[in-house]
C-alpha positions as CSV (number, residue, x, y, z in Angstrom):
1,X,0.0,0.0,0.0
2,X,3.0,2.4,0.7
3,X,4.4,2.0,-2.7
4,X,1.0,2.6,-4.3
5,X,0.3,5.8,-2.1
6,X,3.9,7.0,-3.0
7,X,3.3,6.4,-6.6
8,X,0.1,8.3,-6.5
9,X,2.1,11.3,-5.7
10,X,4.2,11.2,-8.9
11,X,2.8,13.7,-11.4
12,X,5.2,13.9,-14.0
13,X,4.0,11.7,-17.1
14,X,7.7,10.0,-17.8
15,X,8.2,9.3,-14.2
16,X,4.6,7.8,-13.9
17,X,5.2,5.5,-16.8
18,X,8.1,4.1,-15.1
19,X,6.8,4.3,-11.3
20,X,3.7,2.5,-11.7
21,X,4.9,-0.7,-13.5
22,X,7.7,-0.6,-10.8
23,X,5.0,-0.8,-8.2
24,X,3.3,-3.7,-10.0
25,X,6.6,-5.8,-10.1
26,X,7.3,-5.0,-6.5
27,X,4.0,-6.0,-5.3
28,X,4.4,-9.3,-7.5
29,X,7.7,-9.8,-5.7
30,X,6.4,-9.3,-2.4
31,X,3.2,-11.3,-2.7
32,X,5.6,-14.3,-4.3
33,X,8.1,-14.1,-1.2
34,X,5.2,-14.0,1.3
35,X,3.6,-17.0,-0.2
36,X,6.8,-18.9,-0.3
37,X,7.8,-18.1,3.3
38,X,4.3,-18.9,4.4
39,X,4.6,-22.4,2.8
40,X,8.0,-22.9,4.6
41,X,6.5,-21.8,7.8
42,X,3.6,-24.3,7.5
43,X,6.0,-27.1,6.2
44,X,8.3,-26.5,9.0
45,X,5.7,-26.4,11.8
46,X,4.1,-29.5,10.4
47,X,7.4,-31.3,10.1
48,X,8.3,-30.2,13.6
49,X,5.3,-32.0,15.2
50,X,5.5,-34.9,12.7
51,X,9.1,-35.8,13.8
52,X,8.5,-35.2,17.5
53,X,10.0,-38.2,19.5
54,X,11.4,-39.7,16.2
55,X,14.8,-41.2,16.3
56,X,17.7,-39.2,14.6
57,X,17.8,-41.7,11.5
58,X,14.1,-41.3,11.0
59,X,14.5,-37.4,11.1
60,X,17.4,-37.6,8.7
61,X,15.5,-39.8,6.1
62,X,12.6,-37.3,6.6
63,X,14.8,-34.1,5.9
64,X,16.5,-35.8,2.8
65,X,12.8,-36.6,1.3
66,X,11.9,-32.8,1.5
67,X,14.2,-31.7,-1.3
68,X,11.9,-32.7,-4.1
69,X,8.8,-31.6,-2.7
70,X,10.0,-28.0,-1.8
71,X,12.0,-27.4,-4.9
72,X,9.4,-25.3,-6.6
73,X,9.1,-23.0,-3.2
74,X,12.8,-22.2,-3.5
75,X,12.2,-21.1,-7.2
76,X,9.4,-18.8,-5.8
77,X,11.7,-17.4,-3.3
78,X,14.2,-16.6,-6.1
79,X,11.6,-14.9,-8.3
80,X,10.2,-12.9,-5.7
81,X,13.7,-11.5,-4.8
82,X,14.4,-10.9,-8.4
83,X,11.0,-9.2,-8.8
84,X,11.7,-7.0,-5.7
85,X,15.1,-6.1,-7.0
86,X,13.9,-4.9,-10.4
87,X,10.9,-3.2,-9.1
88,X,13.0,-1.5,-6.6
89,X,15.7,-0.4,-9.2
90,X,13.0,0.9,-11.7
91,X,10.9,2.3,-8.7
92,X,14.3,4.5,-7.7
93,X,14.9,5.5,-11.5
94,X,11.3,6.6,-12.0
95,X,11.5,8.9,-8.8
96,X,14.6,10.4,-10.2
97,X,12.7,11.5,-13.2
98,X,10.1,13.1,-10.9
99,X,11.1,16.7,-10.5
100,X,10.9,16.6,-6.6
101,X,12.7,17.3,-3.4
102,X,13.9,13.6,-3.1
103,X,17.5,13.4,-1.8
104,X,19.5,12.1,-4.7
105,X,21.6,9.9,-2.4
106,X,18.2,8.1,-1.2
107,X,17.3,7.2,-4.7
108,X,20.4,6.2,-5.8
109,X,20.8,4.0,-2.8
110,X,17.5,2.3,-3.6
111,X,18.6,1.5,-7.1
112,X,22.0,0.1,-5.8
113,X,20.0,-2.1,-3.3
114,X,17.8,-3.3,-6.2
115,X,20.8,-4.2,-8.3
116,X,22.4,-5.8,-5.4
117,X,19.2,-7.9,-4.6
118,X,19.2,-9.2,-8.2
119,X,22.9,-9.8,-8.2
120,X,23.0,-11.8,-5.0
121,X,19.9,-13.9,-6.1
122,X,21.7,-14.8,-9.6
123,X,25.0,-15.5,-7.9
124,X,23.8,-17.4,-4.8
125,X,20.2,-18.2,-5.3
126,X,19.7,-20.4,-2.3
127,X,22.1,-18.9,0.2
128,X,20.0,-16.9,2.6
129,X,22.9,-16.0,4.7
130,X,24.2,-13.8,1.9
131,X,20.7,-12.2,1.1
132,X,19.7,-11.5,4.9
133,X,21.8,-8.2,5.2
134,X,20.3,-6.8,2.2
135,X,17.0,-7.5,3.4
136,X,17.5,-5.5,6.4
137,X,19.2,-2.7,4.4
138,X,16.1,-2.7,2.2
139,X,14.0,-2.2,5.4
140,X,16.1,0.7,6.5
141,X,15.8,2.1,3.0
142,X,12.3,2.1,2.9
143,X,11.9,3.6,6.5
144,X,14.3,6.4,5.5
145,X,12.0,7.0,2.2
146,X,8.9,7.0,4.2
147,X,10.5,9.5,6.8
148,X,11.9,11.7,3.9
149,X,8.3,11.7,2.4
150,X,6.7,12.8,5.8
151,X,9.3,15.6,6.1
152,X,9.1,16.8,2.5
153,X,5.3,16.9,2.7
């Protein structure tokens, strides 16, 4: 909702043409990622209760069997990250086109974070440890963007 609200403030036609599709791509990435992590949460909670009291050999067999049934969900996570990165990059570029009081460093850093998300996902698609710091930087960037919007308006 925040991205749509922010995009509604963009008035320059060239910027709107870029910002609105970026918001759609960001939203798609956020939905894909949320659904994938909801699946993992459900799968993990169910698996934990299913394995309660089992021997370590049975637990190991169960864990090995999970790879095939969860493979498509890891793809959703990767697609979600790529969509978020592309959306964030294009969103920042669109705001750069808007003649407004946005701090240049804030928009450039948003674009850099978007590219970083794409690069990390392409280079290390299944390594959450590499992506986790970027997730927190994205949250910080969004908080600063929101604070800047409040201060500016």
